[in-house]
C-alpha positions in Angstrom: 110.5 201.4 -47.0 106.8 201.2 -46.9 105.9 202.5 -43.7 103.2 200.2 -43.1 101.4 199.4 -39.3 100.9 196.0 -38.5 97.5 195.8 -35.6 96.4 193.2 -33.7 94.4 192.5 -30.8 96.0 192.2 -27.0 92.7 190.0 -26.2 93.5 186.4 -27.7 90.9 184.9 -30.3 88.1 182.6 -29.2 88.8 179.4 -30.8 86.3 179.5 -34.2 83.5 176.9 -34.2 81.2 176.3 -36.8 77.4 176.2 -36.1 76.5 172.7 -36.2 79.9 170.6 -36.0 79.6 169.4 -32.0 81.9 167.3 -32.6 84.7 169.5 -32.1 83.5 170.0 -28.4 86.0 167.9 -25.8 82.6 166.7 -23.9 81.0 165.8 -26.9 83.9 164.1 -28.1 83.8 162.1 -25.1 80.1 161.5 -25.3 80.4 160.2 -28.6 82.8 157.7 -27.6 80.7 155.9 -24.8 79.3 152.7 -26.1 75.7 152.0 -26.4 73.5 149.7 -23.8 76.8 150.5 -21.7 76.2 152.4 -18.2 78.4 155.1 -16.4 78.8 156.4 -13.1 78.6 160.0 -12.5 80.4 162.4 -9.6 76.8 162.6 -8.2 76.6 159.1 -7.6 78.9 159.3 -4.9 82.6 159.2 -7.1 85.2 162.0 -7.2 85.7 164.9 -4.7 82.4 165.7 -4.0 80.9 162.4 -3.2 84.2 161.7 -0.9 82.8 164.5 0.7 79.6 163.7 1.3 80.2 160.5 2.5 83.1 162.2 5.0 80.1 164.4 6.0 77.5 161.1 6.7 80.1 159.3 8.2 80.8 162.4 11.1 77.1 162.7 11.8 77.2 158.7 12.8 80.3 158.4 14.4 78.6 160.3 17.8 76.3 157.3 18.1 79.0 154.7 17.3 80.5 155.9 19.8 77.1 155.7 22.8 76.9 152.2 21.1 80.2 151.2 22.0 80.2 152.4 25.6 76.6 151.3 26.5 78.2 147.7 25.3 80.8 148.0 27.6 78.5 149.2 30.4 76.8 146.3 30.1 79.4 144.1 30.2 80.8 145.6 33.3 77.8 145.3 35.1 77.3 142.4 34.3 80.9 141.2 35.4 80.2 143.1 38.8 76.7 141.6 39.1 78.0 137.8 38.4 81.1 138.7 41.2 78.8 139.7 43.4 75.4 137.8 42.5 73.9 136.5 45.9 73.8 132.2 46.7 72.0 130.4 49.5 73.5 128.0 51.9 71.7 126.3 54.8 72.3 127.9 58.3 71.3 126.0 61.3 68.9 124.0 59.4 67.1 127.4 57.4 68.1 128.7 54.1 69.5 132.0 54.0 71.1 134.3 51.1 75.1 135.4 50.8 77.0 137.2 48.7 79.2 134.6 46.6 82.4 134.5 48.0 81.6 135.7 51.2 83.9 134.4 54.5 82.0 132.7 57.2 82.6 135.5 59.7 80.9 137.8 57.3 78.1 135.0 57.7 78.3 135.8 61.1 78.3 139.3 61.2 75.5 139.5 58.5 73.1 137.4 60.5 74.4 139.5 63.8 74.4 136.1 65.2 75.3 135.7 69.2 76.3 133.0 71.1 78.0 132.1 74.2 81.8 131.6 73.9 83.6 128.8 75.6 85.9 129.1 78.5 89.8 129.0 78.9 90.9 126.9 80.6 93.9 125.8 82.3 96.3 122.7 81.1 94.3 120.7 84.6 90.7 122.2 83.3 90.4 124.7 85.6 88.8 127.9 84.6 91.3 130.8 83.8 88.5 132.9 82.3 84.9 132.6 81.8 84.5 132.7 78.4 87.9 133.6 77.0 87.5 130.4 74.5 86.6 129.9 71.5 83.8 132.5 70.3 81.7 130.5 68.0 81.9 126.6 67.1 81.6 126.5 63.0 80.7 123.2 61.1 80.8 123.4 57.4 79.6 120.5 55.6 80.6 118.6 58.4 84.2 119.9 59.1 84.9 122.0 62.1 86.5 125.2 61.2 88.9 126.4 63.7 88.5 130.0 64.8 91.7 131.5 62.9 90.6 130.3 59.6 86.6 131.5 59.7 87.8 135.0 57.8 89.1 132.6 55.0 86.5 129.4 54.7 84.5 131.0 51.6 81.2 130.4 51.0 80.0 129.3 47.4 76.6 128.0 47.8 74.9 125.1 48.9 77.3 124.4 51.6 75.3 123.3 55.3 76.8 125.7 58.0 76.1 124.8 61.8 77.1 127.4 64.2 76.6 127.3 68.1 78.4 128.3 71.0 82.1 128.6 71.2 83.7 125.8 72.7 86.7 125.9 75.7 90.0 126.2 75.0 93.2 125.7 76.8 95.8 127.6 77.7 98.6 127.7 75.5 100.7 125.0 77.0 104.2 123.3 76.6 103.9 119.4 75.6 106.1 116.4 76.4 105.1 113.8 74.1 105.9 110.1 74.6 105.3 107.6 71.7 103.1 104.2 72.7 104.5 101.5 70.5 102.3 99.1 68.9 102.2 95.3 70.4 102.2 92.2 67.7 99.2 89.4 68.1 99.6 86.6 65.6 96.1 85.3 65.6 95.0 81.6 63.7 96.8 78.8 61.8 97.6 78.0 57.9 100.2 77.9 55.5 99.9 81.7 54.4 100.9 84.6 57.0 100.1 88.6 56.2 99.6 91.7 57.9 95.9 91.9 58.6 95.9 94.9 60.7 99.2 97.2 60.8 100.4 98.9 63.7 99.9 102.5 64.5 101.8 104.4 67.1 100.0 105.7 70.0 100.8 108.3 72.4 100.9 109.9 75.8 101.2 113.4 76.8 101.9 116.1 79.7 101.2 119.3 79.3 102.5 122.5 81.3 100.7 125.5 81.1 102.3 129.1 79.9 99.8 131.2 81.8 99.1 129.0 85.0 102.2 127.4 85.5 100.3 124.3 86.1 101.3 120.7 84.7 99.4 118.0 84.2 99.6 114.5 83.0 97.0 114.3 80.0 97.2 110.6 79.7 97.2 108.6 76.7 95.9 111.1 74.1 95.7 108.7 71.0 95.6 104.9 72.0 98.3 102.9 69.8 96.9 100.2 67.1 98.2 97.1 67.5 99.7 95.1 65.1 97.8 91.5 63.7 99.5 88.9 61.7 96.5 86.6 60.6 97.8 82.9 59.7 95.2 80.9 57.5 94.6 78.6 54.7 92.8 79.0 51.7 89.0 77.5 51.6 88.1 77.5 47.5 84.7 79.2 47.4 83.7 75.9 44.4 86.0 73.5 42.5 88.7 71.8 43.3 92.3 73.3 43.3 95.6 72.7 44.5 98.9 74.5 44.4 102.5 73.1 43.3 105.6 74.6 45.0 109.3 74.4 44.2 111.6 74.9 46.9 115.0 76.0 46.5 115.6 76.7 42.7 117.0 76.9 40.3 119.0 74.0 39.9 120.5 71.7 36.7 117.3 70.1 36.7 115.0 73.2 36.4 114.6 73.1 32.8 112.9 69.3 33.1 110.9 70.2 35.2 109.3 73.4 33.1 109.2 71.3 30.0 107.4 68.4 32.4 104.6 71.6 33.9 104.4 72.7 29.9 103.2 69.1 28.6 100.8 68.8 31.0 99.6 72.0 30.5 100.2 73.8 34.5 101.8 76.3 35.9 103.6 76.1 39.7 105.4 78.6 41.9 109.0 78.2 42.5 110.6 80.2 45.6 114.4 81.0 44.4 117.4 80.6 46.7 119.4 84.0 46.0 122.3 82.6 45.8 121.1 79.6 43.4 119.9 82.5 41.5 123.1 84.0 41.5 124.7 81.0 39.8 122.0 80.6 37.3 120.3 84.0 36.5 119.3 82.6 32.8 117.3 79.6 34.4 115.5 82.0 36.7 114.9 84.0 33.7 113.5 80.7 32.1 111.1 80.0 35.3 108.8 83.3 34.1 109.2 83.0 30.8 107.8 79.7 31.2 104.4 81.6 32.8 105.6 80.3 36.4 104.9 82.4 39.4 108.1 82.9 41.3 108.8 84.0 45.6 111.8 83.8 47.6 113.2 81.3 49.5 115.8 83.5 51.3 119.4 84.5 50.1 120.8 81.5 51.2 119.7 78.2 53.3 119.6 79.5 56.8 117.2 79.6 59.4 116.0 83.0 59.6 114.5 82.7 63.4 118.0 82.4 64.0 119.3 85.8 63.1 119.2 89.3 64.7 117.2 91.9 63.1 119.8 93.4 61.1 120.7 90.0 59.5 117.4 88.7 58.7 116.4 92.1 57.0 119.9 91.4 55.1 118.9 87.7 53.9 115.5 89.1 52.9 116.4 92.3 51.0 119.5 90.7 49.6 117.0 87.5 48.5 114.4 89.8 46.9 117.1 91.9 45.2 118.9 89.0 43.5 115.7 87.4 41.9 114.3 90.9 40.6 117.9 91.6 38.9 117.6 88.4 37.1 114.2 87.6 36.2 113.1 91.7 35.7 110.2 90.6 37.9 109.6 92.1 41.8 109.1 90.0 44.4 107.9 90.0 48.0 106.8 87.1 48.5 108.8 84.5 51.1 108.7 81.1 52.0 111.3 80.8 54.9 113.8 78.0 54.9 112.4 74.9 56.9 109.0 76.8 57.0 110.6 78.7 60.2 109.8 82.7 60.5 109.2 83.5 64.2 106.5 86.1 66.1 110.0 88.0 66.4 110.7 87.9 62.6 107.9 88.9 61.9 108.0 92.2 64.4 111.5 92.9 62.4 110.8 92.3 58.7 107.1 92.4 58.4 107.5 95.7 55.9 109.5 93.9 53.8 107.0 91.1 52.9 103.7 90.3 51.4 103.5 87.3 52.9 105.2 84.1 54.1 103.8 80.9 52.7 105.0 77.6 54.1 102.5 74.3 52.8 99.8 72.2 54.3 100.8 69.0 52.1 104.8 67.6 52.4 106.1 65.7 49.8 109.0 64.6 51.8 111.0 64.0 48.3 114.0 65.9 50.1 114.4 63.1 52.4 115.1 61.0 49.4 112.3 58.3 50.2 112.2 57.8 45.9 109.6 58.4 43.4 107.0 56.1 44.4 106.8 57.4 48.1 107.0 60.7 47.0 104.2 60.3 44.5 102.2 58.6 47.2 102.5 60.7 49.4 101.0 63.7 48.1 98.3 61.8 45.7 97.1 59.7 48.8 97.0 62.6 51.2 95.6 65.8 48.9 92.8 67.8 50.0 91.1 70.9 48.2 93.2 74.2 49.0 96.7 72.4 49.4 100.0 73.9 49.4 102.3 71.2 47.8 105.8 71.3 48.9 108.6 69.7 46.6 112.0 70.5 46.0 114.1 71.9 42.6 117.3 70.8 43.9 120.4 69.4 43.1 120.3 66.5 45.5 116.8 65.6 45.2 116.1 66.9 41.2 116.1 63.3 39.5 113.8 62.3 42.0 111.3 65.1 41.8 111.6 64.5 37.5 110.4 60.7 37.9 107.7 61.9 40.2 106.4 65.0 39.0 104.1 63.4 36.1 102.8 61.1 38.0 102.0 63.2 40.8 100.2 65.8 38.2 98.1 62.9 36.6 97.0 61.8 40.0 96.1 64.7 40.6 93.9 65.8 38.0 92.4 62.2 37.8 91.3 63.3 41.4 89.9 66.2 39.7 92.2 68.8 41.0 93.0 71.8 39.0 96.7 72.7 39.5 97.1 76.7 39.6 100.0 79.0 41.2 99.9 79.8 44.8 98.6 83.5 43.5 95.5 81.7 41.3 94.6 79.6 44.7 94.6 82.6 46.6 92.2 84.0 44.4 89.8 80.9 44.6 89.0 82.0 48.1 87.2 85.2 47.7 87.4 86.3 51.1 91.2 86.0 51.0 91.7 87.2 48.2 89.9 90.8 49.4 92.6 91.1 52.4 95.9 89.8 50.1 97.9 90.3 47.3 101.1 88.1 47.7 102.4 90.5 44.7 103.1 93.2 46.7 104.1 94.8 50.2 100.4 96.6 51.9 102.0 98.7 54.5 100.4 102.1 55.1 102.6 105.4 54.9 101.4 105.8 59.0 102.2 102.1 60.0 105.1 101.3 62.2 106.8 98.0 63.3 105.9 96.5 66.3 107.2 95.1 68.9 106.3 92.0 71.2 104.0 91.8 74.1 105.3 90.3 77.3 104.7 86.4 77.2 102.1 86.5 79.6 100.2 89.2 77.4 100.8 87.4 73.6 97.2 86.0 72.7 96.9 83.1 70.2 93.9 82.2 68.6 
């Protein structure tokens, strides 16, 4: 075998690049591939690892400034809140303006102003002095309202209050109280066809005190006067114009539909006083009255003289009568015409809280006596005057007579210049009465109580 030796360099050979052939360099190839007129970003412009590092260094330098700015804003906010919570406001103290921290208590105002007034005395129940200056330390009035000693720490000032502080009031020793109620009495004043409660009765009070310190007992007498109840009887006096109200008792009956038709044809409305047991037997007709635009009141539950009933029986008659009407017509009712027009002072005392008004009449047609249609027409048209409440009857006994007389009555009233209205509309024509009376609801206040009858020799009539 021929002997020969293969030799090669242990170092790798460098690639041979021909001069002038720059296209073989990678970077050159990239430059060659770029399009003319295009703009390209370089690492030095913020991209790549070098640009990111530069941004990180800049952000790190800015972070302390940002933290300081946030902290300053937070401190400013907290300072603003603290200032707002503790800001000063002005109040008037005994006629002079003083500045206090908002929401300061009255006691803090007294302390800050270093006020010193003579305290009141501590009194026994018989008004003798147990301890000088042992009573209320200060008398404080804020915006016209007396502030008790135990409320000085909790009464806050927000600015603008009128504060009056002076020497303390005398105070009584702690004591036991035995109280006696004083019942209001009833007074019925005036005359007329409409009765209503003008002044409601309010309970009075007398007291006997026994001192826990002195052991003394003293009758303090009347500490609150009773307010007596006044029922006012009156009639309607229209402020201007001529008005009358047609009213029908004992409804409904089999003639009610004909009466409603006549009223509709004549273009007038009326007030029907419904008898409870009649309503139960004719519920559809009762509803028809309301649907026709007429007004309803109660004629009690049954045809009974209310003045002869006991208190419980009276209240049952009235309550049942109102409830039956409400159930049949959907209309709440508290307007009453008592049967025969009889409603005594005792009835008022026992049941005034159930009625808005008690209405009788000041012109009686007399139709229930069955004198004939001509007589009924003459009784009404020949005797009417302004503001009259006219009594007619819607019953089985005299319904046909009423139906015959009614068109002529309406015609005669219109010819005399009268406008025919419901009872509540008639009340509205009297401005003074309308301010005091709403026949649609009871006006009893929460603190009112039913009165008792005064002894006969003390009863007042006007």
